[in-house]
Gaussian input, Z-matrix of N, CA and C with variables (Angstrom, degrees):
# hf/3-21g

backbone

0 1
 N
 C     1     B1
 C     2     B2     1     A1
 N     3     B3     2     A2     1     D1
 C     4     B4     3     A3     2     D2
 C     5     B5     4     A4     3     D3
 N     6     B6     5     A5     4     D4
 C     7     B7     6     A6     5     D5
 C     8     B8     7     A7     6     D6
 N     9     B9     8     A8     7     D7
 C    10    B10     9     A9     8     D8
 C    11    B11    10    A10     9     D9
 N    12    B12    11    A11    10    D10
 C    13    B13    12    A12    11    D11
 C    14    B14    13    A13    12    D12
 N    15    B15    14    A14    13    D13
 C    16    B16    15    A15    14    D14
 C    17    B17    16    A16    15    D15
 N    18    B18    17    A17    16    D16
 C    19    B19    18    A18    17    D17
 C    20    B20    19    A19    18    D18
 N    21    B21    20    A20    19    D19
 C    22    B22    21    A21    20    D20
 C    23    B23    22    A22    21    D21
 N    24    B24    23    A23    22    D22
 C    25    B25    24    A24    23    D23
 C    26    B26    25    A25    24    D24
 N    27    B27    26    A26    25    D25
 C    28    B28    27    A27    26    D26
 C    29    B29    28    A28    27    D27
 N    30    B30    29    A29    28    D28
 C    31    B31    30    A30    29    D29
 C    32    B32    31    A31    30    D30
 N    33    B33    32    A32    31    D31
 C    34    B34    33    A33    32    D32
 C    35    B35    34    A34    33    D33
 N    36    B36    35    A35    34    D34
 C    37    B37    36    A36    35    D35
 C    38    B38    37    A37    36    D36
 N    39    B39    38    A38    37    D37
 C    40    B40    39    A39    38    D38
 C    41    B41    40    A40    39    D39
 N    42    B42    41    A41    40    D40
 C    43    B43    42    A42    41    D41
 C    44    B44    43    A43    42    D42
 N    45    B45    44    A44    43    D43
 C    46    B46    45    A45    44    D44
 C    47    B47    46    A46    45    D45
 N    48    B48    47    A47    46    D46
 C    49    B49    48    A48    47    D47
 C    50    B50    49    A49    48    D48
 N    51    B51    50    A50    49    D49
 C    52    B52    51    A51    50    D50
 C    53    B53    52    A52    51    D51
 N    54    B54    53    A53    52    D52
 C    55    B55    54    A54    53    D53
 C    56    B56    55    A55    54    D54
 N    57    B57    56    A56    55    D55
 C    58    B58    57    A57    56    D56
 C    59    B59    58    A58    57    D57
 N    60    B60    59    A59    58    D58
 C    61    B61    60    A60    59    D59
 C    62    B62    61    A61    60    D60
 N    63    B63    62    A62    61    D61
 C    64    B64    63    A63    62    D62
 C    65    B65    64    A64    63    D63
 N    66    B66    65    A65    64    D64
 C    67    B67    66    A66    65    D65
 C    68    B68    67    A67    66    D66
 N    69    B69    68    A68    67    D67
 C    70    B70    69    A69    68    D68
 C    71    B71    70    A70    69    D69
 N    72    B72    71    A71    70    D70
 C    73    B73    72    A72    71    D71
 C    74    B74    73    A73    72    D72
 N    75    B75    74    A74    73    D73
 C    76    B76    75    A75    74    D74
 C    77    B77    76    A76    75    D75
 N    78    B78    77    A77    76    D76
 C    79    B79    78    A78    77    D77
 C    80    B80    79    A79    78    D78
 N    81    B81    80    A80    79    D79
 C    82    B82    81    A81    80    D80
 C    83    B83    82    A82    81    D81
 N    84    B84    83    A83    82    D82
 C    85    B85    84    A84    83    D83
 C    86    B86    85    A85    84    D84
 N    87    B87    86    A86    85    D85
 C    88    B88    87    A87    86    D86
 C    89    B89    88    A88    87    D87
 N    90    B90    89    A89    88    D88
 C    91    B91    90    A90    89    D89
 C    92    B92    91    A91    90    D90
 N    93    B93    92    A92    91    D91
 C    94    B94    93    A93    92    D92
 C    95    B95    94    A94    93    D93
 N    96    B96    95    A95    94    D94
 C    97    B97    96    A96    95    D95
 C    98    B98    97    A97    96    D96
 N    99    B99    98    A98    97    D97
 C   100   B100    99    A99    98    D98
 C   101   B101   100   A100    99    D99
 N   102   B102   101   A101   100   D100
 C   103   B103   102   A102   101   D101
 C   104   B104   103   A103   102   D102
 N   105   B105   104   A104   103   D103
 C   106   B106   105   A105   104   D104
 C   107   B107   106   A106   105   D105
 N   108   B108   107   A107   106   D106
 C   109   B109   108   A108   107   D107
 C   110   B110   109   A109   108   D108
 N   111   B111   110   A110   109   D109
 C   112   B112   111   A111   110   D110
 C   113   B113   112   A112   111   D111
 N   114   B114   113   A113   112   D112
 C   115   B115   114   A114   113   D113
 C   116   B116   115   A115   114   D114
 N   117   B117   116   A116   115   D115
 C   118   B118   117   A117   116   D116
 C   119   B119   118   A118   117   D117
 N   120   B120   119   A119   118   D118
 C   121   B121   120   A120   119   D119
 C   122   B122   121   A121   120   D120
 N   123   B123   122   A122   121   D121
 C   124   B124   123   A123   122   D122
 C   125   B125   124   A124   123   D123
 N   126   B126   125   A125   124   D124
 C   127   B127   126   A126   125   D125
 C   128   B128   127   A127   126   D126
 N   129   B129   128   A128   127   D127
 C   130   B130   129   A129   128   D128
 C   131   B131   130   A130   129   D129
 N   132   B132   131   A131   130   D130
 C   133   B133   132   A132   131   D131
 C   134   B134   133   A133   132   D132
 N   135   B135   134   A134   133   D133
 C   136   B136   135   A135   134   D134
 C   137   B137   136   A136   135   D135
 N   138   B138   137   A137   136   D136
 C   139   B139   138   A138   137   D137
 C   140   B140   139   A139   138   D138

   B1=1.5065
   B2=1.5155
   B3=1.3445
   B4=1.4589
   B5=1.5083
   B6=1.3425
   B7=1.5319
   B8=1.4598
   B9=1.3175
   B10=1.5014
   B11=1.5037
   B12=1.3744
   B13=1.4807
   B14=1.5082
   B15=1.3248
   B16=1.4379
   B17=1.5250
   B18=1.3004
   B19=1.4185
   B20=1.5352
   B21=1.3211
   B22=1.3896
   B23=1.4823
   B24=1.2932
   B25=1.4823
   B26=1.4878
   B27=1.3075
   B28=1.4434
   B29=1.4677
   B30=1.3230
   B31=1.5120
   B32=1.5163
   B33=1.3307
   B34=1.5205
   B35=1.5415
   B36=1.3587
   B37=1.3923
   B38=1.4898
   B39=1.2725
   B40=1.4560
   B41=1.4917
   B42=1.4267
   B43=1.4573
   B44=1.5275
   B45=1.3097
   B46=1.5081
   B47=1.4806
   B48=1.3658
   B49=1.4164
   B50=1.5516
   B51=1.2804
   B52=1.4552
   B53=1.5519
   B54=1.2752
   B55=1.5008
   B56=1.4887
   B57=1.3159
   B58=1.4372
   B59=1.5095
   B60=1.3596
   B61=1.4365
   B62=1.5221
   B63=1.3260
   B64=1.5249
   B65=1.5835
   B66=1.2884
   B67=1.4809
   B68=1.5920
   B69=1.3642
   B70=1.4290
   B71=1.5617
   B72=1.3845
   B73=1.4185
   B74=1.5519
   B75=1.3329
   B76=1.5077
   B77=1.4961
   B78=1.3178
   B79=1.4607
   B80=1.5301
   B81=1.2966
   B82=1.4169
   B83=1.5648
   B84=1.2817
   B85=1.4517
   B86=1.5141
   B87=1.3221
   B88=1.4316
   B89=1.4975
   B90=1.3890
   B91=1.4602
   B92=1.4570
   B93=1.3555
   B94=1.4651
   B95=1.5731
   B96=1.3389
   B97=1.4582
   B98=1.5218
   B99=1.3565
   B100=1.4816
   B101=1.5125
   B102=1.3542
   B103=1.4561
   B104=1.5047
   B105=1.3608
   B106=1.4692
   B107=1.5697
   B108=1.2862
   B109=1.4362
   B110=1.5316
   B111=1.3133
   B112=1.4832
   B113=1.5273
   B114=1.3053
   B115=1.4355
   B116=1.5536
   B117=1.3589
   B118=1.4526
   B119=1.4932
   B120=1.3271
   B121=1.4576
   B122=1.5093
   B123=1.3332
   B124=1.5217
   B125=1.5477
   B126=1.3452
   B127=1.5024
   B128=1.5047
   B129=1.3555
   B130=1.4624
   B131=1.5513
   B132=1.3429
   B133=1.4089
   B134=1.5528
   B135=1.3680
   B136=1.4120
   B137=1.5399
   B138=1.3553
   B139=1.4633
   B140=1.5231
   A1=107.94
   A2=119.02
   A3=120.92
   A4=108.31
   A5=119.91
   A6=119.71
   A7=107.94
   A8=119.96
   A9=122.24
   A10=110.67
   A11=115.62
   A12=120.40
   A13=109.46
   A14=119.90
   A15=125.29
   A16=111.56
   A17=117.05
   A18=117.99
   A19=112.87
   A20=119.66
   A21=119.75
   A22=117.76
   A23=114.07
   A24=121.54
   A25=110.77
   A26=119.12
   A27=124.93
   A28=108.67
   A29=115.41
   A30=118.93
   A31=111.14
   A32=116.85
   A33=120.70
   A34=108.95
   A35=116.75
   A36=119.41
   A37=113.25
   A38=117.25
   A39=124.56
   A40=116.31
   A41=110.68
   A42=112.26
   A43=114.53
   A44=115.28
   A45=120.45
   A46=113.72
   A47=114.39
   A48=120.13
   A49=111.84
   A50=119.48
   A51=121.97
   A52=112.13
   A53=117.13
   A54=120.06
   A55=109.42
   A56=116.32
   A57=122.31
   A58=110.03
   A59=116.23
   A60=116.01
   A61=117.73
   A62=119.74
   A63=118.33
   A64=109.12
   A65=118.08
   A66=120.70
   A67=108.34
   A68=111.07
   A69=119.01
   A70=111.74
   A71=113.16
   A72=117.83
   A73=116.27
   A74=111.14
   A75=118.04
   A76=110.42
   A77=119.40
   A78=121.91
   A79=110.64
   A80=117.60
   A81=121.61
   A82=111.63
   A83=117.60
   A84=119.82
   A85=110.96
   A86=117.56
   A87=123.59
   A88=110.48
   A89=117.73
   A90=123.25
   A91=109.47
   A92=120.51
   A93=125.63
   A94=109.89
   A95=115.25
   A96=118.46
   A97=110.74
   A98=112.81
   A99=117.49
   A100=113.78
   A101=115.79
   A102=124.72
   A103=110.86
   A104=115.87
   A105=122.02
   A106=107.65
   A107=117.99
   A108=122.21
   A109=110.06
   A110=116.25
   A111=122.82
   A112=108.32
   A113=120.73
   A114=120.97
   A115=109.75
   A116=115.98
   A117=115.48
   A118=109.92
   A119=121.69
   A120=125.28
   A121=113.98
   A122=113.51
   A123=118.91
   A124=113.25
   A125=117.10
   A126=116.92
   A127=114.63
   A128=115.48
   A129=120.77
   A130=110.42
   A131=117.18
   A132=121.05
   A133=114.79
   A134=114.10
   A135=119.80
   A136=110.09
   A137=120.71
   A138=121.94
   A139=113.18
   D1=-50.48
   D2=-176.64
   D3=-69.52
   D4=-31.21
   D5=179.29
   D6=-66.51
   D7=-40.37
   D8=178.67
   D9=-60.60
   D10=-42.90
   D11=179.27
   D12=-61.86
   D13=-46.16
   D14=178.80
   D15=-58.31
   D16=-43.88
   D17=174.61
   D18=-61.13
   D19=-43.26
   D20=174.36
   D21=-59.88
   D22=-38.20
   D23=175.50
   D24=-62.15
   D25=-45.98
   D26=-179.34
   D27=-63.77
   D28=-42.10
   D29=-179.44
   D30=-64.21
   D31=-40.41
   D32=179.24
   D33=-69.91
   D34=-36.68
   D35=176.38
   D36=-56.23
   D37=-46.76
   D38=176.01
   D39=-55.74
   D40=-42.44
   D41=-179.03
   D42=-84.62
   D43=-2.94
   D44=-175.77
   D45=51.93
   D46=43.26
   D47=177.30
   D48=-110.99
   D49=139.39
   D50=179.76
   D51=-63.08
   D52=153.39
   D53=-179.87
   D54=-67.64
   D55=142.67
   D56=175.78
   D57=-69.09
   D58=107.54
   D59=-168.13
   D60=-71.87
   D61=-33.00
   D62=176.87
   D63=-57.16
   D64=-39.17
   D65=-175.14
   D66=-71.31
   D67=-42.63
   D68=-177.52
   D69=-64.38
   D70=-47.01
   D71=178.78
   D72=-64.71
   D73=-35.19
   D74=176.25
   D75=-66.16
   D76=-36.86
   D77=176.10
   D78=-68.29
   D79=-44.41
   D80=178.80
   D81=-64.61
   D82=-38.16
   D83=178.16
   D84=-65.76
   D85=-38.88
   D86=-179.15
   D87=-66.67
   D88=-42.58
   D89=175.65
   D90=-61.67
   D91=-40.24
   D92=-179.92
   D93=-62.97
   D94=-40.96
   D95=179.16
   D96=-61.70
   D97=-47.51
   D98=-179.87
   D99=-61.51
   D100=-36.49
   D101=176.41
   D102=-61.32
   D103=-46.49
   D104=-177.54
   D105=-64.87
   D106=-43.65
   D107=179.68
   D108=-59.81
   D109=-44.04
   D110=-179.52
   D111=-65.39
   D112=-43.01
   D113=-172.81
   D114=-74.76
   D115=-27.60
   D116=176.88
   D117=-81.00
   D118=-15.06
   D119=177.11
   D120=-82.30
   D121=-26.78
   D122=-173.28
   D123=-65.93
   D124=-45.87
   D125=-179.85
   D126=-58.96
   D127=-33.07
   D128=178.26
   D129=-64.43
   D130=-36.71
   D131=176.64
   D132=-66.19
   D133=-34.46
   D134=-173.09
   D135=-78.04
   D136=-23.65
   D137=-177.25
   D138=-71.60

């Protein structure tokens, strides 16, 4: 997954084109959702 992302970044670097923001924001939002789920799950494990 990260390798694919690195390839895309290198490809865009060569073309000198800005990142497509809708895709990038959607990815960031998804990661944020997963992080929120994980952080809400952790206190339950500690009890």
